[in-house]
C-alpha positions as CSV (number, residue, x, y, z in Angstrom):
1,X,119.5,228.4,227.6
2,X,120.3,228.4,231.3
3,X,117.9,227.0,233.9
4,X,115.6,229.4,235.7
5,X,114.0,228.6,239.0
6,X,110.6,230.1,239.9
7,X,109.0,229.9,243.3
8,X,105.4,228.7,243.1
9,X,103.2,231.6,244.1
10,X,99.9,231.2,242.2
11,X,97.2,228.5,241.9
12,X,98.2,228.0,238.2
13,X,101.8,227.4,239.2
14,X,100.8,225.0,241.9
15,X,98.7,223.0,239.4
16,X,101.7,222.9,237.1
17,X,103.9,221.8,240.0
18,X,101.5,218.9,240.8
19,X,101.0,217.8,237.2
20,X,104.6,218.0,236.0
21,X,105.4,214.4,236.7
22,X,102.4,213.2,234.7
23,X,103.9,215.0,231.7
24,X,107.4,213.7,232.4
25,X,106.3,210.1,232.6
26,X,103.6,210.2,229.9
27,X,103.4,206.7,228.3
28,X,105.6,205.1,231.0
29,X,103.8,201.8,231.9
30,X,105.3,201.6,235.4
31,X,104.6,205.2,236.6
32,X,101.6,205.7,239.0
33,X,100.5,209.3,239.3
34,X,99.5,211.0,242.6
35,X,95.9,211.6,243.1
36,X,95.5,215.2,242.1
37,X,92.8,216.0,244.7
38,X,95.0,214.6,247.5
39,X,98.0,216.7,246.3
40,X,95.9,219.9,246.4
41,X,95.2,219.2,250.1
42,X,98.7,218.1,250.9
43,X,100.5,221.1,249.4
44,X,98.0,223.7,250.5
45,X,99.5,225.5,253.5
46,X,96.0,226.2,254.9
47,X,94.5,222.7,254.4
48,X,97.4,220.4,255.4
49,X,97.6,220.1,259.2
50,X,101.3,219.3,258.9
51,X,101.9,223.1,258.5
52,X,101.3,223.3,262.3
53,X,104.9,222.3,262.6
54,X,106.3,222.4,259.1
55,X,107.3,225.2,256.7
56,X,107.8,224.7,252.9
57,X,108.1,226.4,249.6
58,X,107.8,224.8,246.1
59,X,109.9,225.6,243.0
60,X,109.7,225.0,239.3
61,X,112.7,224.8,237.0
62,X,112.3,226.3,233.5
63,X,114.6,225.6,230.5
64,X,114.0,226.6,226.9
65,X,110.8,228.3,228.1
66,X,109.4,224.9,229.3
67,X,109.0,223.4,232.8
68,X,111.9,221.0,233.2
69,X,111.7,220.1,236.9
70,X,110.1,220.7,240.3
71,X,111.0,220.4,243.9
72,X,109.6,221.1,247.4
73,X,111.8,222.5,250.2
74,X,110.5,221.4,253.6
75,X,111.5,221.9,257.2
76,X,109.7,219.6,259.7
77,X,110.5,221.4,262.9
78,X,109.0,218.6,265.0
79,X,111.2,215.9,263.4
80,X,114.3,218.1,263.7
81,X,113.6,218.6,267.4
82,X,113.0,214.9,267.9
83,X,116.1,213.8,266.0
84,X,118.3,216.7,267.2
85,X,119.3,217.9,263.8
86,X,118.9,220.9,261.5
87,X,117.7,219.3,258.3
88,X,115.9,220.7,255.3
89,X,114.0,218.1,253.3
90,X,113.6,217.9,249.5
91,X,110.5,216.2,248.2
92,X,108.3,216.0,245.1
93,X,111.4,216.1,243.1
94,X,111.3,215.4,239.3
95,X,113.5,216.6,236.5
96,X,114.5,215.9,232.9
97,X,117.8,214.2,232.3
98,X,119.9,217.3,232.5
99,X,122.3,217.8,235.3
100,X,122.0,221.6,235.1
101,X,118.3,221.3,235.9
102,X,118.7,218.9,238.8
103,X,121.6,220.9,240.2
104,X,119.6,224.1,240.0
105,X,116.7,222.5,241.9
106,X,118.8,221.1,244.7
107,X,121.0,224.2,244.9
108,X,117.7,226.1,245.5
109,X,116.7,223.7,248.4
110,X,120.2,224.0,249.9
111,X,120.1,227.8,249.8
112,X,116.6,227.9,251.1
113,X,117.6,225.7,254.0
114,X,120.8,227.6,254.8
115,X,118.8,230.8,255.0
116,X,116.8,229.2,257.8
117,X,119.7,227.9,259.7
118,X,119.7,224.3,258.4
119,X,123.0,222.4,258.1
120,X,122.0,219.3,256.1
121,X,119.7,218.2,253.3
122,X,117.7,214.9,253.3
123,X,115.3,213.4,250.8
124,X,113.2,212.6,249.0
125,X,110.9,213.0,252.0
126,X,107.6,214.6,252.5
127,X,106.1,216.4,255.4
128,X,105.5,213.1,257.3
129,X,105.9,209.4,256.8
130,X,102.4,209.3,255.2
131,X,103.8,211.2,252.2
132,X,105.7,209.4,249.4
133,X,109.4,209.1,250.2
134,X,112.6,207.5,249.0
135,X,114.0,207.6,245.4
136,X,113.7,204.4,243.5
137,X,117.2,202.8,242.8
138,X,116.1,199.3,241.9
139,X,113.0,198.0,240.3
140,X,112.5,200.5,237.4
141,X,110.7,197.8,235.4
142,X,108.0,197.1,238.1
143,X,104.7,198.8,238.4
144,X,104.6,201.5,241.1
145,X,102.0,201.7,243.8
146,X,99.7,204.4,245.2
147,X,101.9,204.9,248.2
148,X,105.4,205.1,246.5
149,X,107.5,207.2,244.2
150,X,108.4,206.1,240.7
151,X,111.4,207.7,239.0
152,X,113.7,207.2,236.0
153,X,117.0,205.4,236.4
154,X,119.0,208.6,235.8
155,X,117.7,210.2,239.0
156,X,120.1,208.4,241.4
157,X,123.0,209.0,239.0
158,X,122.3,212.8,239.2
159,X,122.2,212.6,243.0
160,X,125.6,210.9,243.3
161,X,127.1,213.4,240.7
162,X,125.8,216.3,242.9
163,X,127.5,215.0,246.0
164,X,124.6,213.3,247.8
165,X,125.2,210.1,249.6
166,X,123.0,207.3,251.1
167,X,121.2,208.1,254.3
168,X,118.9,205.1,254.5
169,X,117.4,202.4,252.2
170,X,113.9,200.9,252.1
171,X,113.3,197.5,250.4
172,X,110.0,196.2,249.0
173,X,108.8,192.7,248.5
174,X,106.3,190.9,246.3
175,X,104.7,187.9,248.1
176,X,102.7,185.0,246.8
177,X,99.6,184.1,248.7
178,X,99.6,180.4,249.6
179,X,96.7,178.2,248.4
180,X,95.7,177.4,252.0
181,X,96.6,178.7,255.4
182,X,99.3,177.0,257.5
183,X,97.9,174.8,260.2
184,X,100.8,175.8,262.5
185,X,99.9,179.5,262.1
186,X,96.3,178.9,263.1
187,X,97.3,176.9,266.2
188,X,100.0,179.5,267.2
189,X,97.5,182.3,266.8
190,X,95.0,180.6,269.1
191,X,97.6,180.0,271.7
192,X,98.8,183.6,271.6
193,X,95.3,185.0,271.8
194,X,94.5,182.8,274.9
195,X,97.8,183.5,276.6
196,X,97.5,187.3,276.3
197,X,93.7,187.6,276.5
198,X,93.5,189.1,273.1
199,X,90.8,188.9,270.4
200,X,90.2,189.9,266.7
201,X,87.9,192.9,266.3
202,X,85.4,192.9,263.4
203,X,84.0,196.1,262.0
204,X,80.7,195.9,260.0
205,X,81.1,199.4,258.5
206,X,83.7,202.0,257.7
207,X,81.8,204.5,259.8
208,X,82.2,202.3,262.9
209,X,85.9,201.8,262.0
210,X,86.4,205.6,261.8
211,X,84.3,206.4,264.9
212,X,85.5,203.7,267.2
213,X,89.0,202.9,266.1
214,X,90.1,205.7,263.7
215,X,91.9,207.8,266.3
216,X,93.3,204.8,268.4
217,X,94.6,203.4,265.1
218,X,96.7,206.4,264.2
219,X,97.7,206.9,267.9
220,X,99.1,203.3,267.8
221,X,101.0,204.1,264.6
222,X,102.5,207.2,266.3
223,X,103.6,205.0,269.2
224,X,105.0,202.2,267.2
225,X,106.7,204.1,264.4
226,X,108.3,206.7,266.7
227,X,111.8,205.0,266.6
228,X,111.8,204.8,262.8
229,X,113.9,207.0,260.5
230,X,112.7,210.6,260.3
231,X,109.3,209.9,261.9
232,X,107.5,212.8,263.6
233,X,104.3,212.1,265.6
234,X,101.0,213.0,263.9
235,X,99.0,215.8,265.6
236,X,95.3,215.4,266.5
237,X,94.4,217.5,263.5
238,X,96.5,215.4,261.2
239,X,94.9,212.3,262.6
240,X,91.4,213.7,261.9
241,X,92.6,214.6,258.4
242,X,93.9,211.1,257.7
243,X,90.8,209.4,259.0
244,X,88.8,211.3,256.5
245,X,91.3,210.7,253.7
246,X,92.1,207.0,254.2
247,X,89.2,205.2,256.0
248,X,86.9,205.5,253.0
249,X,89.4,203.6,250.8
250,X,89.7,200.6,253.2
251,X,88.1,197.3,252.4
252,X,87.0,195.9,255.7
253,X,88.2,192.5,254.6
254,X,91.8,193.9,254.3
255,X,92.2,195.2,257.8
256,X,93.0,193.3,261.0
257,X,92.4,194.8,264.4
258,X,93.7,193.1,267.6
259,X,92.4,194.2,271.0
260,X,92.9,193.3,274.6
261,X,90.2,192.3,277.1
262,X,89.1,195.9,277.6
263,X,88.8,196.4,273.8
264,X,91.9,198.6,273.6
265,X,93.6,198.4,270.3
266,X,97.0,196.8,270.6
267,X,97.8,195.6,267.0
268,X,96.8,196.5,263.5
269,X,97.5,195.3,259.9
270,X,96.2,197.3,257.0
271,X,96.2,196.4,253.3
272,X,94.6,198.1,250.4
273,X,93.3,197.0,247.0
274,X,95.8,198.1,244.4
275,X,94.7,201.4,242.8
276,X,97.7,201.6,240.5
277,X,95.9,200.9,237.3
278,X,92.9,203.1,238.3
279,X,95.3,206.0,238.9
280,X,97.0,205.4,235.5
281,X,93.7,205.3,233.6
282,X,92.3,208.3,235.4
283,X,95.6,210.2,235.0
284,X,95.4,210.8,238.8
285,X,92.1,212.8,238.6
286,X,88.8,211.9,240.2
287,X,86.9,214.7,238.5
288,X,85.1,214.9,236.2
289,X,85.1,211.3,235.2
290,X,88.2,209.7,236.7
291,X,86.2,208.3,239.6
292,X,84.7,205.7,237.2
293,X,88.1,203.9,237.1
294,X,88.1,203.7,240.9
295,X,84.8,201.9,241.1
296,X,86.3,198.5,240.0
297,X,89.0,198.3,242.7
298,X,86.6,199.7,245.3
299,X,83.9,197.2,244.6
300,X,86.0,194.3,243.6
301,X,85.5,191.5,246.1
302,X,88.2,189.3,244.5
303,X,91.2,191.5,243.7
304,X,94.3,189.6,242.4
305,X,96.8,192.0,243.9
306,X,96.8,194.1,247.1
307,X,99.2,196.6,248.7
308,X,100.2,195.8,252.3
309,X,100.4,199.3,253.8
310,X,101.4,198.8,257.5
311,X,101.6,196.7,260.6
312,X,101.8,198.2,264.1
313,X,101.9,196.4,267.4
314,X,102.0,198.1,270.8
315,X,105.6,198.0,272.2
316,X,104.7,195.9,275.3
317,X,103.1,193.3,273.0
318,X,106.0,193.1,270.6
319,X,107.8,189.8,270.6
320,X,104.8,188.0,271.9
321,X,103.5,186.7,268.6
322,X,100.8,189.3,267.9
323,X,102.2,189.7,264.4
324,X,101.4,186.0,263.8
325,X,97.8,186.7,264.9
326,X,97.5,189.5,262.5
327,X,99.0,187.6,259.6
328,X,96.9,184.5,260.3
329,X,93.7,186.6,260.5
330,X,94.4,188.5,257.2
331,X,95.7,185.5,255.4
332,X,92.5,183.5,255.9
333,X,90.6,186.3,254.2
334,X,93.1,186.8,251.5
335,X,92.8,183.1,250.5
336,X,88.9,183.2,250.5
337,X,89.1,186.4,248.4
338,X,91.3,184.8,245.8
339,X,94.2,187.2,246.2
340,X,97.4,186.0,244.5
341,X,100.0,188.7,245.2
342,X,100.8,191.1,248.0
343,X,103.0,194.1,247.4
344,X,104.7,195.3,250.6
345,X,105.1,198.9,251.5
346,X,108.7,200.1,251.8
347,X,110.4,198.6,254.8
348,X,113.6,200.0,256.3
349,X,116.4,197.6,255.3
350,X,117.6,197.3,258.9
351,X,114.1,196.5,260.3
352,X,114.7,192.8,260.7
353,X,111.6,192.3,262.9
354,X,109.2,193.3,260.2
355,X,111.1,191.4,257.5
356,X,111.3,188.1,259.5
357,X,107.6,187.8,259.8
358,X,107.4,187.1,256.0
359,X,109.8,184.2,256.2
360,X,107.1,181.6,255.5
361,X,106.0,183.3,252.3
362,X,107.3,182.8,248.8
363,X,108.7,186.2,248.2
364,X,110.9,188.4,245.9
365,X,112.7,191.5,247.0
366,X,112.0,193.5,243.8
367,X,112.4,197.2,244.6
368,X,114.8,199.4,246.6
369,X,114.5,203.1,247.3
370,X,116.9,205.5,249.0
371,X,116.9,208.7,251.0
372,X,120.0,210.8,250.4
373,X,121.8,213.3,252.5
374,X,124.3,216.1,252.1
375,X,125.9,218.6,254.5
376,X,125.4,222.2,253.6
């Protein structure tokens, strides 16, 4: 039978859209599902603040009377204006190993974009950089993370067959935590702090972190990430949304805040206990009983593996060694906590600044993911 595309228009269809990848990857030991509750908020046009400047529709592919694929078609008007382009994004794309299905999904996105005046397609991308992005092209035999996409090896083959080419790659690393901190790093950190009149901030509670530094933290991310591929600034409403979504998950031992003499935030490093296994065991659901699987990583004071989410340093302080202060501060706590491995978040392959700061670590570049593009 031929492939049929249906636009998601009911709550039942949205639930099927969200859960399709869990069915597709059932039994796969490397796949980490999205958190269902987060996806409901993200894809809801009334709840997600990104719809202040984005428009989107979601589509399901049916074959032999079964769901065979899904895709979101997205236009981020703020990003298009910033980058002077007319791009429609495809995101949340999954499909069975059938070129007819993948073609039908992407043809739908292309047609949807053309009808709205777009001239190119990019993806996989979400509404913003805080959504999962990039199709996995290396590292299919490695456990995914809460923040990244996992897909089968046939996905990139379909993309190439359908005329999509590389737009940009991200690479990911696995780092070994040393048994003790480097003396040189501690001395250098002290010199940098004194020279620039900087200090490390300690937060005793998540509520203080959210109230005093939540908004400045995301404003700093906005400022620092502005030049990066496809980035669009977070709105005030998005920032409020992300504070509520992410701050409760942060272990205060896994965040480093650097401030100037006036206590203005100028640098941050954020890591997170790995929730990969909890998401697998709960099948991506908190309710009714999935939350039980999240208690261990949330309460674990000695996790073996963590995910390094991001580092941001105010532009005027970049190149002054503030990154060394952040790494030194975090590494001291990592060692005390008994952490063995650090999984990096995706880093743009051309971002040599961020990659060079890991030179002293024993590391393995173990994953690569790609955003594709195509003129329409």
